[in-house]
N, C-alpha and C positions, 0 to 999 in steps of 0.2 A: 416510493415503491419502484420507480424506474431503476434506481441504483441497485436495489435488491435483485430485480430481474436480470439486470446486466451482469451483476456479480455471479449469480447462479449460472448464467449462460457461459461464463468463462471457466466453470468447473463442471463439465458435463458428468464425469463419473460420480462426483460428490452429489450433484443434483439428482441423478438417477437413484442413488442410495437414499436420499432424503424423500423423494417421491414414493419410492417403494415402501419405506418404513411408515410414511404418512398414510398411504393407501391401506396397508395392513392394519395399522392401529385404528383407523376410522371404520374399516369393515368390522373389526372386532368390537368396536364401540356400539354396533347395532345389536349385539347379543343381549344386553340387559332388557331392551324393549321387546325383542323376540321372546326372551325367557318369560316376561310377564304375560305376553299374549298366550303362549303355550300352556303356562301353568293355569291361568284362569279358564282357558278353553278346554284343556284336557284333564289336568289333575283334579281341578275343582269339580269338573263335570263327572269324571269317572272314578276318582279317588284311588287310583293305582299308585301305591307308594314307590314302586320301582321306576315309574315314569318321572316322579318328582326328583328322586335321587339322580337319575340320569340327566335330567335337565339342569339341576343345580350344579352337578359336577362339571358338565359342559360349560355352563356359564362361568363357573369359578376359573376354569382353565383359560377361557377366553379373556377374562379380566386380567389374569396373570400375564398372558402373552401380549395383551394390549399395553400393559405396563412396560414389558420388556422392549417392545418395538418403539414406544415413546422415548425410553431411555437411550436406545440405539440412535434414534433420530436426533436427540439432543446432543449426544456425543459427536455425531457426524456434523451437526451444525456448528460446533465449536471450531471446526476446521475451515469454515468459510471466513476468510480474513479480508474484510472490506478495505480495499485500497491500502493494503499493508497496515491495517489499523493497529496491529500489535506493535508496530514500530513507529506509529504516528506521534506518540508523545515524545519519543527520542528525536524524531525528525524536527518537530516544532521547536524543541529545546535547543537543538544544534543550530537551527535557523535563527533563533533569537540571539544566541551567543555568537554566531559567526557572520551575521548579515552586515552589510556595509553600514557604518554608523550614520552616514549622511541620510540614508533612506530610513533607517530605524528611528531616527529622531523625529521624523514626521508623523509617526504613528503614536496615538495617545497611549499612555501606560495602561489605562483601563482596557483598551482593545487588546493589548498584548497579554494582559492577565486573563482576559476572556477567551483567548485561544485555547488555554488549557482546560477551561470549563467546557468549551466546545468539543474537545476530545472526549470528555466524559459523556456529553450528550450523544455523540456518535456511538460510543461503546454501548450505552443503554438502549438507543433506538435500534441498533442492529445487533443486539445480543442474540445468543442462541435461542433464548426463550421467545423473542420477537419473531425470529425466523420460523420457529415452530408454529407460532400463532398464525403467521401469514400462510403457511402451508396447510393449516387446518381449515382456513376460510372456504376454499373451493368445495370442500367435502360437505359443507352445509347443503349444497345441492344434492348430494347423495342421500342425506336424511330426508330432504323434501321429496326426492324421487321415490324412496321406499314408502314414504307417506302416501304418495300418489298411487302406488300399487295397492295399498291398504284401502285408501279412500280419496279419490280426487277432490271432493269438496274440502276435506280437512287439509290437504296439501295446498289448495288455493288460499284458504284462510291463513295458514301459517306463512305462506309467501307474502301475502298482503301485509300482515302485521310486522314481519321482519323488515320488509322494504320500507314501510312507513317509519319504523324506529331508526333504521340506518340513515334515512334522509334527515330526520330531526336531529340526530347526533351530529351529523356533518354540518348542518346549519348552525348548531350551537357552537361548534368548534370554530367555525369561520368568524362568529361574533366575538370569540375570545382572542383573536389575533391582535387586534388593535389594543385591547386591554393588556395583553402581554407585553407589547412594545412600550406602552406607557409605564408599566411596572419596571421594565429594564432601565428606562431613563431615570426614573425616580430613585431606583436602587443605586444607580451610579452616583447620583448626588449624595445619597446617604453615605456611601462609601467614602466619598471625598470629605465630607464633614467629619466622619470618624477618623480619617487620616489626619485632619487638622487637630483634633483633640489628642491623638496619640503622638504625632510627630512634632507638634509645635506647642508644647505645654507652656514654655516660658513666654512666648508671644501672647498667648491667651491671657495669662495672668498679669504680666507687667503692663500691657496696654489695655487691660480691662475689656477684653473682647469675648470673655466667656458668655456674657449675657447675649451678645449679638449672635454668636455661633449657636447658642442654646435655642434662641428663638427661631433661627433658621432651621435648626435640626428638628424642633418640634413641628414646624410647618411641613417640612419634608416627611417626617415620620407620620403625621396625620394624613398627608396625601397618600403615602404608601399604604398606610393602614386601611384607608378607604378603598383604594384600588385592590388590595389583597382581599378585603372583605367581599368586594364585588366578584372577584375571581373565585373565591371559595363558594360564594352563593351560586355562581354559574356552574361550577363543578358539581355542587350538591344537586342542582337542578338536573344536570345530565344523569347523575347516578340515580336520582329519584325517578326520572323518566324511564331509565332502563328497567328498574324494579317494577314500575307501574306497567310497562309494556309486557314484562314477563308474566305479570298477573293477568293482563288483558289476553295474552296468548293462551294461557291455561283456561281462562273462562270461555274464550271463543271456541277453542278446540273441544272442550267438554260439552259446551252448549250445542254446537253443531253435531258433535258425536252422539249426544243423547238423543237428538231428533232422529239421527240415522239409525240408532239402536231401536228406537220405538217403531220406526218404519220398517225394520227388519233388514236394513241394508248393511248393518254393522253389529258386531257383538260386543259385549262388555270388555273382554280382553283386548280386542283390537282398539277400542276407544282409549283405554288406559295406556296401551303401548304407543298409540299415536301421540298422546300427550307427552310421553317421555321423548319420543323422536323430535317433536316440535321444539322442546326445550334444548335438545342437543343441537338442532339446526340454528337456534337463536344465538347461542353462546359464541361460536367463532366469528359470526358476523359483527356482533357487538365489540368483541376484542379487536377485530380488524379496524373498525371505525375509530376506536380509541387510539389505535396505533398510528393511524395516518397523521395525527397532529404531532406525535413524537417524531415521525419521519420528516415532516415539514420543517420542524425546528432543527433537526439534525442536518438536513440538507442545507439550511441557511448557515449553520455552523461550518459545514464542510466547504461551502463557497467562500466564507471568510478565511478559512485555513488555506484554501487553494490560492486565493488572492495574495495572502501573506507569503506563500511559498514561491511567489514570483519575485519577491524582494531579493536582489542579487547578493551572493556570498562575497565576503572578502576573498581575494585571490591568495590562497595559502601556498600553492605550489610555485615552483620557480627555482632559480639557481641559488647557490650558496657558496660562500668563500670558506676555504679551510681556515683562514685567519683574516679577520677584519682589522685594518690598521687604525680606524677611528677617523678617517678623512671623510668629510661631508661637503657636498655642494648643492646649492639651490639655484636652478636655472630658470629665470623669468617666471617665477611662481605667481599665479593668480588664483584666488579662491573667493567664492561668494556663496552665502546662504540664500535659499530660495525666498526668504522673507525680506531680504534687503534689496534695495535698488542699486546700490553701488558695491563693488568688491570690498571685502574686509582686507584682503591682501592683494596688491596689484603689481605685477612685473618686478617681483622681488628676487634679487640674486645675491648670493654670498658664498664664500668658500672658507672652510675651516680645515686646517691641517691637524693631524693627530696631536693631542695634548693641549690644544688651544682652548681658551675659555671665552665664550661669548655671553654677554649679558643683554637680554632683550627687555627693553623697558617701554612703557607707554601707558596711557590711561585705560581705564576699564572699557572694554569693547574695541580696543585698538587692534586686537588680533593676536595677542601673545599666546593665549591658549590654543587658538586656531593654528598658529604656526607650529606649536609643539605637537598637536594632533596630526598635522600634515607630515611631520618628520617621523612620528611613531607609525604612521600608516593607518591611523583611524579615519582620516579623511583623505580624499584624493584631490589634487589640484585641478582646477578647471582648465588651466593652461600651464605649460612648463612642466618641470619634473624635479624630483629629488634624486641626487646622484650619490651613490655609496661606493667609495673607492673607484669612481669613474663609471659605475654601472647604474642605469636607471633603476630606481626602486621597484618599478612595476615589473621588472624582469626577475626580481629576487623573491625568494620565499618569505612571506611575512612571518611565518612561524620561526624561521631561522633569524630573521632580522630582529625580532623582538627579544630573542635570547641574547642579542648583542647590546641591549639597552639596559641602563639603570634608570628607571622611569618613575618620577614622582608626579602624579597628576595634581591639578589645582584643588580638586575636591576629592580627597582620598576616601575610598569606600572599602569595606571588608566583607568577606563572606560571613553568613550567619554561622557562628561556631566559635570555638575557643581561639585564643591567641596562637596556641601551638598549632591548631588545625590550619589556621591561615598561613603559617609558615610552611607546614608540611604540604599544603596544596601546591606551593611553588617548587618544593624539593622534598619528595617523600623520604629521602634518606638523611635529612638534616637532623642533628641531635639537639637535645635540650641545651647542651653546653655551647653549641654553635649559635643557637637562637639567643642565648644570654649574652654571647659575645657581640652579636649585632645590636642587641638592646643597649649594651654598655657603650657601644660606639656613638649612639644617639642620645645617651644620657637617660635611658628609661629603665635600666635594670632595677634600680632601687625602688622606683615607683611601682613597677609591675610586681615586685616581691612584696610590697606593702599591701597590695590589693588582696581581697579575700581569696580569690581563686588562683592567683599567680599566673602561670602560663595557661592554666585551665579556665581563666576568666572568660566568660562568654561575651562576644561582641554582638549585641543586638542591634537591629535597625541599621545595618551596615556600619556599625561603629559610631553612630551619631551620639551615643551616650557619653563618649569621651570628649574632653575639651579639644578644641581645634589644634592647639599646640601639641598635645599628646598624640592625637590622631595623625597629625602630619609627620611627626618624628617616627611613630610606629610604622607608617607607610614607607618612610625612608629606609628604616631597618629592613623591611620586607623587600624593598627594591634592591638592596645591596646583596641579596642572595644571588642575583645574576652577576656574573663576573664579566660584564660587558666592557666594550672599549669606548662607549659614548654614554654620557649621563645627560638626561633631559629632566631638569628640575623646575617645576612650575610653582613659583612663589614658595620656596623652601623655608623661609623664615617668617612668613606671615602668621600672625596669631601666636607666636612663640615668645616666651619671656627671654631676658638677656642670658640667663644661665643655659636655657635650652638652646638658644640660638648659637651660643659658643660651641656646643657640640656639633651643630649642623655645619658651622664654619670649618671645624676641624675635619669633618667628613669630606667636605668639598676640597679642602686643602690637600688631604691625603689622596683623593682621587686625582687631583691635578698632578701631584708629585709622581703618581704611578703612570703618568702619560695618558690618562683618559681624557678624551675631549668632553668639555662641559658646555652645555647650552642651558642658561639659567634665566628664567623669566622672573624679573624682580625689580622692585623700586629701592631695595636696600642699598644705601650708599656704600656700605662696607663691601658688598658684592660688586657694585659698580666700580669701585676703586681697585678691586683686585682682578678685574677682567682684562683680557688681552684686546677684546673688541667689544664695542657697544653698538646695538641696533636700536634706534629710537623710532618706534612706530608712530609716534605723535607728529613726526615731521610732516609739514604740509605738502611738500614735494615728495617725490618718490624716495622712500626710506633707503639709506645706504649704510652699510656696516662701516663704522669708523674704527680704526686701530688706535688704541690708547697708548700714548707715549708717557713714560715715567721719567 
């Protein structure tokens, strides 16, 4: 509610328009009750048809104008943009796509996915309809005041019943919070198990893990089912309580009103009109109480989004060269992950001239991929710096730098979409003939043509349905779209058969002949034998780049 009030305060003209339309609509909402009182007290008593026609016409026009003012208010409320909420989805997406990888890697994937769900929670909680409900709530006092003018005892009865119901609803919602947190935790576990079934079918079958995962899934499902049943029961209790109190309010007003009628303090028309006013006073208060829980969840989601928006962006601006030569230097580079006690890379220096080939070798976890990510700019060194043509990479535009790279990651992934779309995402002017030329270079044209969709074949789950060898060569073809002066290839022949590897060797040979600098992370002896320099990260002492003599 505080966010709502704060946002309304920032837009005084819009707030004034909302308040005016709310006031007009709620004043006009008094008309049906007044119409009932006048008809029962005047027309029924005197039977003058002209009186009935006049009252009915006036009531009809009041209802029409109430409708108009409520629509005006709704359209005005659509202009209240909470914290640039209309652009929030795009902001979060850009933050996920552009945040520093070292920070992003510390955030669980489920939390990142939940950010987008949080945006929808915000949109629903602070929708124009919820704003209108909030603005209606204070006018409940207007209906109670008019009731007071008709009959103070009926006004008191209505206020007591509404106050008691509001207190009960808020207490019930407080009891639901811990239940909601438990459901979120179990739902996350259920999602993880579903991911196991979808993304690792071979592992489940070959290692006979289906039974294990199924039992765990049944346990989680039963727990979630029980929690959701409790939640639904609590929600039904709340709705039943509201309906019961609506009945209680009607009975209380009519009972007290009947006594007052018998005592001569009230007439029949006023009693029935008071019952209508009491119901109109109850509705906005109930809606407001229900809305408070939605606001609470939305505020939690907004806090999560705000925390995430403090994750720093990659530095995309900076200098750029008109032409990059391909020269690269690493000066005393040190890098460590937060979960490790010792640096992955420590005080590493090397220098590569344009057109030279460096093979980086070492055991798993020795830092080959980390080194590649440091050069690409996905990670930043803790100490030292990467130098590009004599300029610190931190001073250069990462957007420009990555256009200078032919980059093959160790674990290639693709966008959800067709093969053609994945190439067009890199270069929206690339033709089918050019795509086929790149596929031919890596030996995939025939295989792609044999597939059902050809270039329209859809790559689901980031391309994991493809074999590692095909996925790696397809990623290499995609990387070749960039006409960069330096190629960084992480395990380019891993998982590829001899025929496929021969195409990869040809690609690397052609790149070298074109004077492109190559940095290849690999154990492949053919690559090792063809390199100008070798950097072995397994060396116990400080690794030093060795020049290979032939």
